[in-house]
Backbone of each chain as nested JSON, in Angstrom:
{
  "chains": [
    {"id": "A", "residues": [
      {"number": 1, "name": "MET", "atoms": {"N": [13.135, 12.35, 1.96], "CA": [11.82, 11.291, 1.214], "C": [11.284, 10.994, 1.824]}},
      {"number": 2, "name": "CYS", "atoms": {"N": [9.795, 9.681, 0.972], "CA": [8.284, 9.97, 1.129], "C": [8.814, 8.834, 1.642]}},
      {"number": 3, "name": "GLU", "atoms": {"N": [9.911, 7.071, 1.659], "CA": [9.338, 5.923, 2.042], "C": [8.732, 5.537, 3.118]}},
      {"number": 4, "name": "ALA", "atoms": {"N": [8.816, 4.429, 3.899], "CA": [7.891, 3.974, 4.858], "C": [8.562, 2.627, 5.427]}},
      {"number": 5, "name": "SER", "atoms": {"N": [8.409, 2.307, 6.141], "CA": [8.682, 0.914, 6.788], "C": [7.98, 0.515, 6.641]}},
      {"number": 6, "name": "ALA", "atoms": {"N": [8.348, -1.011, 6.575], "CA": [6.759, -1.92, 7.003], "C": [7.441, -2.919, 7.787]}},
      {"number": 7, "name": "TYR", "atoms": {"N": [6.098, -3.417, 8.602], "CA": [5.865, -4.233, 9.825], "C": [5.133, -5.014, 9.592]}},
      {"number": 8, "name": "LEU", "atoms": {"N": [5.957, -5.942, 10.452], "CA": [4.651, -7.154, 10.397], "C": [4.451, -7.333, 11.767]}},
      {"number": 9, "name": "ILE", "atoms": {"N": [2.651, -7.682, 12.071], "CA": [1.765, -7.474, 13.111], "C": [1.929, -9.424, 13.593]}},
      {"number": 10, "name": "LYS", "atoms": {"N": [2.575, -9.829, 14.58], "CA": [2.363, -10.888, 14.704], "C": [1.847, -11.609, 16.326]}},
      {"number": 11, "name": "ASP", "atoms": {"N": [0.867, -11.904, 16.501], "CA": [0.638, -11.99, 17.687], "C": [0.569, -10.937, 18.413]}},
      {"number": 12, "name": "GLY", "atoms": {"N": [0.094, -9.504, 18.129], "CA": [-0.103, -8.287, 18.598], "C": [1.843, -7.641, 18.639]}},
      {"number": 13, "name": "LYS", "atoms": {"N": [2.455, -7.991, 18.339], "CA": [3.628, -7.547, 18.366], "C": [4.055, -7.193, 16.942]}},
      {"number": 14, "name": "GLU", "atoms": {"N": [4.738, -5.957, 17.133], "CA": [5.082, -5.581, 15.741], "C": [7.103, -5.981, 15.446]}},
      {"number": 15, "name": "THR", "atoms": {"N": [7.041, -5.924, 14.456], "CA": [8.769, -6.358, 13.862], "C": [9.017, -5.681, 12.813]}},
      {"number": 16, "name": "LEU", "atoms": {"N": [9.873, -4.943, 12.334], "CA": [10.199, -4.066, 10.925], "C": [10.783, -5.049, 10.292]}},
      {"number": 17, "name": "VAL", "atoms": {"N": [10.053, -5.651, 9.575], "CA": [10.09, -6.035, 8.041], "C": [11.449, -5.643, 6.85]}},
      {"number": 18, "name": "LEU", "atoms": {"N": [11.281, -4.191, 6.762], "CA": [11.711, -3.189, 5.876], "C": [12.433, -2.246, 6.069]}},
      {"number": 19, "name": "GLU", "atoms": {"N": [13.347, -1.848, 6.151], "CA": [12.703, -0.019, 6.073], "C": [12.756, 1.21, 4.808]}},
      {"number": 20, "name": "SER", "atoms": {"N": [12.503, 2.178, 5.002], "CA": [12.668, 2.91, 3.67], "C": [12.399, 2.542, 2.207]}},
      {"number": 21, "name": "VAL", "atoms": {"N": [10.912, 1.796, 2.758], "CA": [10.463, 1.327, 1.616], "C": [9.607, 2.218, 0.595]}},
      {"number": 22, "name": "ASP", "atoms": {"N": [10.365, 1.863, -1.009], "CA": [10.071, 2.43, -2.099], "C": [9.006, 2.198, -3.295]}},
      {"number": 23, "name": "ILE", "atoms": {"N": [9.047, 0.831, -3.353], "CA": [8.263, 0.199, -4.266], "C": [7.432, -1.259, -3.235]}},
      {"number": 24, "name": "LEU", "atoms": {"N": [6.44, -1.462, -3.643], "CA": [5.923, -2.455, -3.111], "C": [4.692, -2.873, -4.434]}},
      {"number": 25, "name": "GLU", "atoms": {"N": [5.08, -4.203, -4.389], "CA": [4.418, -4.786, -5.35], "C": [3.426, -6.381, -4.961]}},
      {"number": 26, "name": "PRO", "atoms": {"N": [2.26, -6.506, -5.053], "CA": [1.429, -7.311, -5.28], "C": [2.108, -9.173, -5.597]}},
      {"number": 27, "name": "LEU", "atoms": {"N": [2.14, -9.794, -5.361], "CA": [2.964, -11.028, -5.96], "C": [1.404, -12.033, -6.502]}},
      {"number": 28, "name": "ASP", "atoms": {"N": [1.981, -12.671, -7.163], "CA": [1.093, -13.917, -7.518], "C": [0.335, -14.8, -6.452]}},
      {"number": 29, "name": "GLU", "atoms": {"N": [1.644, -14.974, -5.323], "CA": [0.638, -16.157, -4.389], "C": [0.74, -15.456, -2.943]}},
      {"number": 30, "name": "SER", "atoms": {"N": [-0.606, -14.531, -2.842], "CA": [-0.971, -13.738, -1.786], "C": [0.3, -13.444, -0.791]}},
      {"number": 31, "name": "GLY", "atoms": {"N": [1.675, -12.411, -1.535], "CA": [2.251, -12.133, -0.77], "C": [3.052, -10.68, -1.836]}},
      {"number": 32, "name": "PHE", "atoms": {"N": [3.834, -10.096, -0.733], "CA": [3.724, -8.636, -1.445], "C": [6.005, -8.459, -1.941]}},
      {"number": 33, "name": "MET", "atoms": {"N": [6.314, -8.505, -2.896], "CA": [7.741, -7.83, -3.049], "C": [7.538, -6.122, -2.241]}},
      {"number": 34, "name": "LEU", "atoms": {"N": [8.67, -6.068, -1.308], "CA": [9.035, -4.957, -1.383], "C": [10.462, -4.395, -1.74]}},
      {"number": 35, "name": "LYS", "atoms": {"N": [10.31, -3.265, -2.279], "CA": [12.046, -2.751, -2.662], "C": [12.25, -1.416, -1.429]}},
      {"number": 36, "name": "ASN", "atoms": {"N": [13.591, -0.971, -1.342], "CA": [13.962, -0.06, -0.675], "C": [14.15, 1.349, -1.156]}},
      {"number": 37, "name": "ILE", "atoms": {"N": [15.191, 1.995, -0.945], "CA": [15.792, 3.126, -1.217], "C": [16.754, 2.366, -1.824]}},
      {"number": 38, "name": "PHE", "atoms": {"N": [16.955, 1.633, -0.572], "CA": [18.899, 0.989, -0.648], "C": [19.063, -0.183, -2.0]}},
      {"number": 39, "name": "GLY", "atoms": {"N": [18.099, -0.583, -2.628], "CA": [18.027, -1.532, -3.725], "C": [18.014, -2.857, -2.803]}},
      {"number": 40, "name": "ASP", "atoms": {"N": [17.66, -3.179, -1.579], "CA": [16.964, -3.742, -0.823], "C": [16.101, -4.468, -1.137]}},
      {"number": 41, "name": "GLN", "atoms": {"N": [15.764, -5.356, -1.319], "CA": [14.475, -6.279, -1.416], "C": [13.781, -7.544, -0.61]}},
      {"number": 42, "name": "LYS", "atoms": {"N": [12.472, -7.716, -0.308], "CA": [12.099, -8.59, 0.483], "C": [10.68, -8.653, 0.009]}},
      {"number": 43, "name": "ILE", "atoms": {"N": [10.638, -10.46, 0.105], "CA": [8.772, -10.679, 0.16], "C": [8.503, -10.854, 1.169]}},
      {"number": 44, "name": "ILE", "atoms": {"N": [7.407, -10.637, 1.536], "CA": [6.413, -11.328, 2.497], "C": [5.23, -11.687, 2.329]}},
      {"number": 45, "name": "LYS", "atoms": {"N": [4.806, -12.743, 3.072], "CA": [3.923, -13.428, 2.759], "C": [3.161, -13.265, 3.647]}},
      {"number": 46, "name": "ALA", "atoms": {"N": [2.316, -12.208, 3.28], "CA": [0.968, -11.721, 4.626], "C": [0.411, -10.83, 3.93]}},
      {"number": 47, "name": "ARG", "atoms": {"N": [-0.556, -9.904, 4.596], "CA": [-1.229, -9.608, 3.667], "C": [-1.608, -7.641, 4.429]}},
      {"number": 48, "name": "ILE", "atoms": {"N": [-2.096, -6.821, 3.84], "CA": [-1.376, -5.5, 4.249], "C": [-2.957, -5.666, 5.225]}},
      {"number": 49, "name": "LEU", "atoms": {"N": [-2.811, -5.414, 6.512], "CA": [-3.614, -4.809, 7.516], "C": [-3.652, -3.38, 7.582]}},
      {"number": 50, "name": "ARG", "atoms": {"N": [-2.927, -2.153, 7.264], "CA": [-3.617, -0.735, 7.259], "C": [-1.812, -0.009, 6.849]}},
      {"number": 51, "name": "MET", "atoms": {"N": [-2.241, 0.927, 5.807], "CA": [-1.019, 2.135, 5.724], "C": [-1.398, 3.292, 6.446]}},
      {"number": 52, "name": "GLU", "atoms": {"N": [-0.065, 3.6, 6.805], "CA": [-0.135, 5.069, 7.307], "C": [0.906, 5.988, 7.077]}},
      {"number": 53, "name": "LEU", "atoms": {"N": [0.581, 6.662, 5.657], "CA": [2.123, 7.271, 4.756], "C": [2.386, 8.026, 5.962]}},
      {"number": 54, "name": "VAL", "atoms": {"N": [1.65, 8.814, 6.367], "CA": [2.106, 10.267, 6.685], "C": [3.298, 9.824, 8.047]}},
      {"number": 55, "name": "SER", "atoms": {"N": [2.355, 8.911, 8.612], "CA": [3.44, 8.365, 9.675], "C": [4.777, 7.2, 9.205]}},
      {"number": 56, "name": "HIS", "atoms": {"N": [4.18, 6.856, 7.737], "CA": [5.572, 6.27, 6.921], "C": [5.61, 4.97, 7.747]}},
      {"number": 57, "name": "LYS", "atoms": {"N": [4.408, 4.316, 7.708], "CA": [3.964, 2.757, 8.068], "C": [3.331, 1.944, 7.202]}},
      {"number": 58, "name": "ILE", "atoms": {"N": [3.608, 0.763, 7.329], "CA": [3.235, -0.029, 6.226], "C": [2.753, -1.504, 6.97]}},
      {"number": 59, "name": "LEU", "atoms": {"N": [1.714, -1.352, 7.547], "CA": [1.759, -3.073, 8.584], "C": [1.034, -4.29, 8.102]}},
      {"number": 60, "name": "PHE", "atoms": {"N": [1.706, -4.664, 8.111], "CA": [1.163, -6.172, 7.132], "C": [0.309, -7.108, 8.348]}},
      {"number": 61, "name": "SER", "atoms": {"N": [0.284, -8.422, 8.345], "CA": [-0.763, -9.374, 9.063], "C": [-0.123, -10.173, 8.233]}},
      {"number": 62, "name": "GLU", "atoms": {"N": [0.277, -11.288, 9.309], "CA": [0.034, -12.702, 8.946], "C": [-1.42, -13.607, 8.951]}},
      {"number": 63, "name": "ASP", "atoms": {"N": [-1.607, -13.169, 10.144], "CA": [-3.494, -13.814, 10.539], "C": [-4.511, -13.298, 8.928]}},
      {"number": 64, "name": "THR", "atoms": {"N": [-5.378, -14.444, 9.135], "CA": [-6.401, -14.16, 8.272], "C": [-7.611, -13.46, 8.402]}},
      {"number": 65, "name": "PRO", "atoms": {"N": [-8.364, -12.419, 7.939], "CA": [-8.696, -11.414, 8.382], "C": [-9.809, -12.096, 9.204]}}
    ]},
    {"id": "B", "residues": [
      {"number": 1, "name": "MET", "atoms": {"N": [5.027, 16.684, 3.948], "CA": [4.193, 15.574, 3.832], "C": [4.32, 14.696, 3.118]}},
      {"number": 2, "name": "CYS", "atoms": {"N": [4.161, 13.126, 3.672], "CA": [4.517, 12.598, 2.608], "C": [3.199, 11.253, 2.173]}},
      {"number": 3, "name": "GLU", "atoms": {"N": [2.333, 11.801, 1.545], "CA": [1.275, 11.21, 1.781], "C": [1.312, 10.635, 0.33]}},
      {"number": 4, "name": "ALA", "atoms": {"N": [0.354, 10.387, -0.057], "CA": [0.36, 9.771, -2.145], "C": [-0.434, 10.052, -2.416]}},
      {"number": 5, "name": "SER", "atoms": {"N": [-0.592, 9.402, -4.116], "CA": [-1.836, 10.248, -4.608], "C": [-2.168, 8.642, -4.922]}},
      {"number": 6, "name": "ALA", "atoms": {"N": [-3.652, 8.381, -5.488], "CA": [-3.848, 6.791, -5.562], "C": [-4.609, 7.18, -7.326]}},
      {"number": 7, "name": "TYR", "atoms": {"N": [-4.198, 6.621, -7.915], "CA": [-4.313, 6.348, -9.676], "C": [-5.155, 5.615, -9.82]}},
      {"number": 8, "name": "LEU", "atoms": {"N": [-6.268, 4.951, -10.17], "CA": [-6.921, 3.409, -11.061], "C": [-6.698, 3.74, -12.738]}},
      {"number": 9, "name": "ILE", "atoms": {"N": [-5.978, 2.518, -13.068], "CA": [-5.76, 2.173, -13.911], "C": [-6.182, 1.258, -14.57]}},
      {"number": 10, "name": "LYS", "atoms": {"N": [-7.061, 1.753, -15.917], "CA": [-8.105, 1.074, -16.81], "C": [-8.2, 1.378, -17.799]}},
      {"number": 11, "name": "ASP", "atoms": {"N": [-8.067, 0.031, -19.027], "CA": [-7.656, 0.14, -20.132], "C": [-6.327, 1.329, -20.46]}},
      {"number": 12, "name": "GLY", "atoms": {"N": [-5.556, 0.927, -19.664], "CA": [-4.463, 1.506, -19.715], "C": [-4.192, 2.973, -19.524]}},
      {"number": 13, "name": "LYS", "atoms": {"N": [-5.313, 3.879, -19.071], "CA": [-5.293, 4.628, -18.894], "C": [-5.358, 5.03, -17.358]}},
      {"number": 14, "name": "GLU", "atoms": {"N": [-4.489, 6.238, -16.833], "CA": [-4.604, 6.507, -15.112], "C": [-5.257, 7.933, -15.019]}},
      {"number": 15, "name": "THR", "atoms": {"N": [-6.15, 7.177, -13.895], "CA": [-7.613, 8.355, -13.66], "C": [-7.122, 8.308, -11.962]}},
      {"number": 16, "name": "LEU", "atoms": {"N": [-7.036, 10.04, -11.678], "CA": [-6.374, 10.248, -10.357], "C": [-8.131, 9.657, -9.414]}},
      {"number": 17, "name": "VAL", "atoms": {"N": [-8.005, 8.68, -8.417], "CA": [-8.832, 8.416, -7.285], "C": [-8.816, 9.699, -6.117]}},
      {"number": 18, "name": "LEU", "atoms": {"N": [-8.088, 10.106, -5.72], "CA": [-7.927, 10.549, -4.476], "C": [-6.456, 11.204, -3.776]}},
      {"number": 19, "name": "GLU", "atoms": {"N": [-6.141, 12.305, -3.714], "CA": [-5.18, 12.801, -4.428], "C": [-4.734, 12.995, -1.95]}},
      {"number": 20, "name": "SER", "atoms": {"N": [-3.505, 12.513, -2.273], "CA": [-2.899, 13.258, -0.708], "C": [-3.277, 12.133, 0.169]}},
      {"number": 21, "name": "VAL", "atoms": {"N": [-3.38, 11.133, 0.039], "CA": [-3.531, 9.877, 0.602], "C": [-2.763, 9.223, 1.751]}},
      {"number": 22, "name": "ASP", "atoms": {"N": [-3.28, 9.488, 3.265], "CA": [-2.62, 9.302, 4.532], "C": [-3.209, 7.808, 4.788]}},
      {"number": 23, "name": "ILE", "atoms": {"N": [-4.159, 7.39, 4.982], "CA": [-4.384, 5.531, 5.67], "C": [-5.568, 4.654, 4.091]}},
      {"number": 24, "name": "LEU", "atoms": {"N": [-4.699, 3.621, 3.88], "CA": [-5.431, 2.484, 2.949], "C": [-5.156, 1.816, 3.77]}},
      {"number": 25, "name": "GLU", "atoms": {"N": [-6.836, 0.756, 3.813], "CA": [-7.315, -0.019, 4.34], "C": [-8.382, -0.544, 3.699]}},
      {"number": 26, "name": "PRO", "atoms": {"N": [-7.407, -2.506, 3.717], "CA": [-8.046, -3.167, 3.016], "C": [-9.68, -3.284, 3.576]}},
      {"number": 27, "name": "LEU", "atoms": {"N": [-11.129, -3.424, 2.823], "CA": [-12.238, -4.17, 2.965], "C": [-11.865, -5.422, 2.868]}},
      {"number": 28, "name": "ASP", "atoms": {"N": [-13.059, -6.281, 3.478], "CA": [-13.557, -7.038, 3.013], "C": [-13.919, -7.705, 1.731]}},
      {"number": 29, "name": "GLU", "atoms": {"N": [-14.871, -7.111, 1.513], "CA": [-14.925, -7.374, 0.181], "C": [-13.787, -6.925, -1.194]}},
      {"number": 30, "name": "SER", "atoms": {"N": [-12.364, -7.573, -1.237], "CA": [-11.716, -6.82, -1.933], "C": [-11.756, -5.409, -2.727]}},
      {"number": 31, "name": "GLY", "atoms": {"N": [-11.911, -4.542, -1.832], "CA": [-11.705, -3.108, -2.016], "C": [-10.403, -2.817, -0.714]}},
      {"number": 32, "name": "PHE", "atoms": {"N": [-10.648, -1.346, -1.249], "CA": [-9.718, -1.031, 0.027], "C": [-10.456, 0.704, 0.436]}},
      {"number": 33, "name": "MET", "atoms": {"N": [-10.03, 1.121, 1.569], "CA": [-10.62, 2.307, 1.869], "C": [-9.435, 3.182, 1.852]}},
      {"number": 34, "name": "LEU", "atoms": {"N": [-9.546, 4.238, 1.657], "CA": [-8.704, 5.701, 1.251], "C": [-9.575, 6.47, 2.25]}},
      {"number": 35, "name": "LYS", "atoms": {"N": [-8.263, 7.029, 2.714], "CA": [-8.111, 8.144, 3.167], "C": [-7.312, 9.715, 3.134]}},
      {"number": 36, "name": "ASN", "atoms": {"N": [-7.778, 10.667, 2.68], "CA": [-6.574, 11.35, 2.86], "C": [-6.055, 12.409, 3.716]}},
      {"number": 37, "name": "ILE", "atoms": {"N": [-5.024, 13.456, 3.925], "CA": [-4.866, 14.27, 4.783], "C": [-5.719, 15.58, 5.141]}},
      {"number": 38, "name": "PHE", "atoms": {"N": [-6.566, 15.883, 4.262], "CA": [-7.831, 16.761, 4.299], "C": [-9.074, 16.243, 5.259]}},
      {"number": 39, "name": "GLY", "atoms": {"N": [-9.08, 14.378, 5.065], "CA": [-10.433, 13.931, 6.019], "C": [-11.195, 13.513, 4.729]}},
      {"number": 40, "name": "ASP", "atoms": {"N": [-10.866, 13.456, 3.814], "CA": [-11.806, 12.833, 2.361], "C": [-11.565, 11.362, 2.479]}},
      {"number": 41, "name": "GLN", "atoms": {"N": [-12.959, 10.83, 2.341], "CA": [-12.574, 8.968, 2.367], "C": [-13.031, 9.06, 0.957]}},
      {"number": 42, "name": "LYS", "atoms": {"N": [-12.266, 8.227, 0.604], "CA": [-13.012, 6.873, -0.735], "C": [-13.436, 5.437, -0.585]}},
      {"number": 43, "name": "ILE", "atoms": {"N": [-13.738, 4.56, -1.185], "CA": [-13.456, 3.166, -1.32], "C": [-13.408, 2.959, -2.536]}},
      {"number": 44, "name": "ILE", "atoms": {"N": [-12.418, 1.991, -2.807], "CA": [-12.109, 1.667, -4.377], "C": [-11.997, 0.038, -4.559]}},
      {"number": 45, "name": "LYS", "atoms": {"N": [-12.624, -0.304, -5.647], "CA": [-13.157, -1.464, -5.928], "C": [-12.119, -2.007, -6.702]}},
      {"number": 46, "name": "ALA", "atoms": {"N": [-10.675, -2.242, -6.1], "CA": [-9.891, -2.435, -6.97], "C": [-8.778, -3.675, -6.056]}},
      {"number": 47, "name": "ARG", "atoms": {"N": [-7.639, -3.499, -6.887], "CA": [-6.765, -4.335, -6.827], "C": [-5.252, -3.774, -6.375]}},
      {"number": 48, "name": "ILE", "atoms": {"N": [-4.461, -3.684, -5.871], "CA": [-3.231, -3.018, -5.196], "C": [-2.216, -3.629, -6.771]}},
      {"number": 49, "name": "LEU", "atoms": {"N": [-2.201, -2.264, -7.825], "CA": [-1.079, -2.873, -8.895], "C": [0.355, -2.728, -8.747]}},
      {"number": 50, "name": "ARG", "atoms": {"N": [0.536, -1.326, -7.802], "CA": [2.165, -1.185, -7.116], "C": [2.139, 0.068, -6.747]}},
      {"number": 51, "name": "MET", "atoms": {"N": [2.62, 0.248, -5.449], "CA": [3.084, 1.722, -4.606], "C": [4.482, 1.796, -5.256]}},
      {"number": 52, "name": "GLU", "atoms": {"N": [4.524, 3.443, -5.382], "CA": [5.57, 3.704, -5.501], "C": [5.714, 5.478, -4.529]}},
      {"number": 53, "name": "LEU", "atoms": {"N": [6.653, 4.612, -3.179], "CA": [6.006, 5.813, -2.498], "C": [6.832, 6.925, -2.554]}},
      {"number": 54, "name": "VAL", "atoms": {"N": [8.191, 7.206, -2.895], "CA": [8.926, 8.067, -3.449], "C": [8.114, 8.692, -4.241]}},
      {"number": 55, "name": "SER", "atoms": {"N": [7.476, 8.579, -5.437], "CA": [7.005, 9.266, -6.037], "C": [5.595, 9.595, -6.001]}},
      {"number": 56, "name": "HIS", "atoms": {"N": [5.2, 8.978, -4.838], "CA": [4.352, 9.479, -4.618], "C": [3.38, 8.991, -4.898]}},
      {"number": 57, "name": "LYS", "atoms": {"N": [2.772, 7.83, -5.616], "CA": [2.197, 7.126, -6.47], "C": [1.22, 5.391, -5.273]}},
      {"number": 58, "name": "ILE", "atoms": {"N": [0.09, 5.724, -5.805], "CA": [-0.322, 4.897, -5.64], "C": [-1.257, 3.948, -6.508]}},
      {"number": 59, "name": "LEU", "atoms": {"N": [-0.918, 2.655, -7.661], "CA": [-2.037, 2.428, -8.923], "C": [-2.653, 1.194, -8.397]}},
      {"number": 60, "name": "PHE", "atoms": {"N": [-3.779, 1.42, -8.453], "CA": [-4.995, 0.426, -8.835], "C": [-5.228, 0.158, -9.962]}},
      {"number": 61, "name": "SER", "atoms": {"N": [-5.729, -1.469, -10.222], "CA": [-6.23, -1.879, -11.186], "C": [-7.243, -2.112, -11.049]}},
      {"number": 62, "name": "GLU", "atoms": {"N": [-8.269, -2.567, -11.966], "CA": [-9.636, -2.707, -11.963], "C": [-9.73, -4.139, -12.211]}},
      {"number": 63, "name": "ASP", "atoms": {"N": [-8.133, -4.72, -13.471], "CA": [-8.556, -5.917, -13.86], "C": [-8.071, -6.802, -13.224]}},
      {"number": 64, "name": "THR", "atoms": {"N": [-8.339, -7.909, -13.79], "CA": [-7.896, -9.045, -12.424], "C": [-6.347, -9.233, -13.604]}},
      {"number": 65, "name": "PRO", "atoms": {"N": [-5.6, -10.278, -11.972], "CA": [-4.185, -10.113, -12.079], "C": [-4.291, -11.02, -13.536]}}
    ]}
  ]
}
């Protein structure tokens, strides 16, 4: 399977937000809805920092660019 | 491998932008840098509409939300 884990980078530290993410959709208010292959859903108020799909990683940041 | 193909949705039509995308990074000016597993790189001026990782799809839209 080709899902990825979503991490939040804050103060230089990486925290797992949701593993095995399948669906990612932007929300109106500068956030994202994440849904994983187990049906778990999470909303994250952060911006995308970088995605590394081959490494199965989605990195978010709460900091402004 | 778990790369995904990037498509641009415009006027209801899906156009392939870049296949086998590994890295995705937002740019300052509301766009994204895409880099695939072959080292090809592309800049797309669009917003993310939806990602479906298990289906290996990244969908972009040029339309405003």
